[in-house]
N, C-alpha and C positions, 0 to 999 in steps of 0.2 A: 159934401156927402148928404144925401137926403135925410130928413129927420126920421122917417120911418125905418130906414136902413140902420141908422145909428141906434135906434131903439132896439131893433132886432139883434144887432151885434152885442149890445149890452146885456140883453136877456140871455143870449147864447153863452156869453162869457160867464155870467152868473150861474147858469145851469151846469155848464161844464165844470166850474169850480166846485159846485155842490156835489156833482157826481164823483169827482175825484176825492173829495172829503169823505163821502160815504164809502167809497172803495177802500181808502186808507183806514177809515174807522173800522170797517168790517175785517180788514187784514189784521189789525192789531187786536181786535176783540176776540177773534178765534184763537189767539195765543194766550188768553187770560185764563185764570183758574175759574172764573165765573162761567165762561163758555164751556170749560171741561165739565163742570158740575151739571150744567144744563144738558149737555150732550149725553152724559152718562145717565142721567135720570130719564131722558127721553128714550134712549136705546134700550135700557133695562126694562122700562115700562112696556114698550112695544113688544119686546121679545117675550116677557112674562105673560103678556096678554095672549100671545099666540100659543103659549105652552099651558094655559089654564086647563084645558081638557086632558092634557097629558100628565097632569099632577106634577109638574116640574117647575123649577124656579131658578133664576140666576140672581146672585147678589154680588156686588162689587163695592167695597167700602169707599174707595176714592180713586180718582184719576188725576194725574199731574202731568205737566210737560207742555209741549208745543205740538199741536196736531200736524203742523207743517214739517216738523223735524223728527219728533219722537215723543212717545208717551210712556208713562208708568202707571200700571193698575195695581192697587194694593188689596190684598185679602179678597180674592174671588172664590165663589162657591157655586156649584151646580147641584141642586137637590132634585132627586127623582123619587117620588112617592115617599117622602119623608126620610129618605136615606141619602147620604152624601155620595154622589158619583165622582165629583172632582173638586178639589180645592187647591189653592196655592197661596204662598205668602206674598209674592209680587211677580209681576211680569213687566220687564223693562225692555222697550224696543226703540231703536233709533234707525231711521230710514231716510232715503232720498226720494221724496215724493215726486220730484221732477222727472225721475226715470219713467214714470207711468206714461209720459208723453211720447217716449220711445218704445212703448210696449215692453217695458222691462221693470221687474220688481227688484229694487236694490235695498237690502237690509244691511246696515253697518254692524249692528249687533242686536242680539235678542237673548235675554237671560230670564229663565223661568226658575224661580226659587221655591224649594220645598213643595213641589206638586205631589198630590196624593190622588191616586185613581183607585176606586173600589168598583170592581166589576162583579156583579151578581146576576144570577138567573132569577127571573120573576115571571109571574103569570101574565100572559098577554090576553088570552081568553080561556074558555073552559078547557080546551084541549091542547093548548100549546104554551111554550115558554119562550121568552126572549131575554137577551142580555139587557140590563137596565139602560145602557146608552142608546140601544135601538128604540127605546120608548120615545126618545126625542124626535125620531124621524118617522115613526110608524104612522100610517094613515090608512083610512078605509078607501081612499081614492087610489086609482091605478097610477103607478109611477112609470116614468120613462126611464128604463134601465140602461139605455145606451150611454156610452161614455165617449165624450169627445176628447181629442188629443189636446194636451196642455201646450199651447203655442206661444206662451210668454217666455221671455228670457228671465232668468232668476240669478241674482248674485247675493249670496249669503256670506258675509265676511266672517261672522262669528256667532255661533249658536251654543249657548251653555244651558244645561239643566243641572241644577244643584240639589242634592239631598232629596232625590225622588223616591216615591214608594208606590208600588203596584200590588194590590191585594185582589186575588181572584177567588170567588166562591161560586163555582159553576154547578154544584150539585144541590139543587133546591131541597130543603128539609124544613118545612114550616112547622113541624112538630117539635123541632129543637130550636129554641130562641137564640142559641149561641152559634148556630151553623155558619153565620156570616163572619164571625169573629174568631173562630177557632184556628189554631195553627198546627198544620199537619207536617211532620217531617217526611220529606219525599226521598224515596230510594231511587226512583226514576222519574223522568220528566212527565208532569201531568199539569197541563195548563189550568185545569179546573180547580186545582188546589195550590196554585203558585202564589208565593209571598216574596216579593222582590223589594229589597230595601237598599238604602245608601246608593241610589242610582246617581251616577255622575257622568256627564257627557260634555264634550267640547269638540266642535267640528266647524269647518267652513266648506262651502259647496258652490259650484257654478253649473247651471243647467241652461245650455244654449242649444240652438238648433243643430249646430255642427259638432259640438263636443259637450261632454259632461265630465265634471271633475268633483271629487270629494276627498277631503282630507280630515280624517278622524284623529284628533290629537289624543283623546283619551275617552274610553268607555269602560265603566266598571260598575259592579253591583254585587250584592250578596243575596243569596236565596235561602229558602227553608230546606236546604239539602247540603250535601258535601261539595256541590259544585258552586264555586264562587269565582267570578271573573274579576281579577285584580287589575288587569289592563288589556285593552284592545286598541291598537293604533294602526293606521294604514293610510296610504295615498293611492288613489286610483284615478285613471283618466281613460275616457272612452272617446275616440275620435270617430264620429259618425261618418264623415266624408271618406276617410281612408279605411274605415271598418277595422281599426286596430284597438286593442284593449291592453292597458298596462297597469300593473299593480306593483308597488314597491313599499319598502319600509313597513312591512306587515309584522306586527308583534302581538302575540296573544299569550297572556300569563294568567294561569289559574293557581289555586292553592297547590296543585299537583303537577302541572305541566307548563313548559315554556316552548313556544313555537315561533320561529321567525321565517319569513319569506323575504329574501332580499330583492327578488325580481321575478315578475311574471310578464312575459310579452307574448301576445297572440295576434297574429295577422289574419285578416279577413274574418274577424270574429267580433260580434257585438251582442251583448246580452239583451239589447232592445230589439234585435231582429230574430225572426224564426230560424232555428238552428236545424240544419240537416246534417246529422253526424256522419252520414256516409260520404259527404262531400268534404270532410275535413282532412282526408288523407294527405293531400299535397300542400297543406297550409303550414307555414312556419310558426314555431313557438319556442319559447325559452323559459326555463324555471330554475331558480336558485333557492333551494330549501335548506333550512338549518333547524332541525328539531333537537334542541338541547336535551329535553326530556319530555316524554309523552306517557302519561299514566292512562292505561286503557279504561280505568274507572270513569274518566271524563267522557269517553265515548259510550260506555255502557249506560251512563245516565240517560242519554238520548236514545240509545239502541239496546235495551235490556236483553234482547235475544242474543247478543254477543257476550253472554256471561261466561263463556268458556275462555275468554281472553283475560288474563290476570298477570300483568307484568308492567314494567316501565321500560321504555325503549328510547334510543336516541339515533339520529340519522342526519348526515349531511349529504345532500343530493343535488346534482346539477344535470339538467336535462335540456337538450337543444336538438334542433333538426325539424323534421316534419312530423305531423301526427301519425302518419303511417310508417315512418322510418326514423326513429328517434335514437339519439345517442345518450346513454345514461352513465354518469360518472358519480361514484360515491366513495 
């Protein structure tokens, strides 16, 4: 073998070995706590720089884990004009990053612990108000308001929210320094004075091109009213290709009511499509409903104009057939 060729091969082998060492070194480095710290500092610094004119700031105490498999962020806070918009104790996410190569987002579990959201109205300019979270996105530049369809597949094996709190103060009163923190007892639903505590949720979901599926294991919360949701659970599946919608194992329990839906099956119906109700007459559907007790005070909380209803009722109802010609059994 010629001397020059041997020299070239030797250099090539050394360069290849060096390249492999660098790749392996980078692979292991991005899984270290040092990389997590550097990435956190860089990301927070860049974001806060872009938020300077918005008088907003993000803080995250620490990030742990492996960026290729999952991370945990501790003690995060978003401040808007010296008021806390959002904070949490920790966010723990585990995912399969390789799904991105198949145009799919795969999350094995995501847990958000003790999130607090404080929504308040604030002055945007001399003549208008905006919600504080809108301040993060407001801009004097013209925005593109068109919305493109989400075309990624999504698999969410487990999402949990623990001990959540939502406080809404939508009636600006700068003359009263306590207006943001006061607690109003609601007789009817008013989003502007809503105080939602002990929010718990657990669900899994799949969002694919041909079908959507969601399974809520539990949803519960307390409010600053007599309406408190002790449990909401359901399974639902929407088949886009066959345009069928199924709901089963629905259970809703409040302090005053218990409602169960064993089965809902609707053919040629999808909530993602435009619905022409006049065309539903020949479509098949089936409903199995079991209302153990229903207190109309729960309904009047959302529709106070129905204040003439004042009782508790129960009903077992089976419905099947076509929308325009149904059989009702009770």
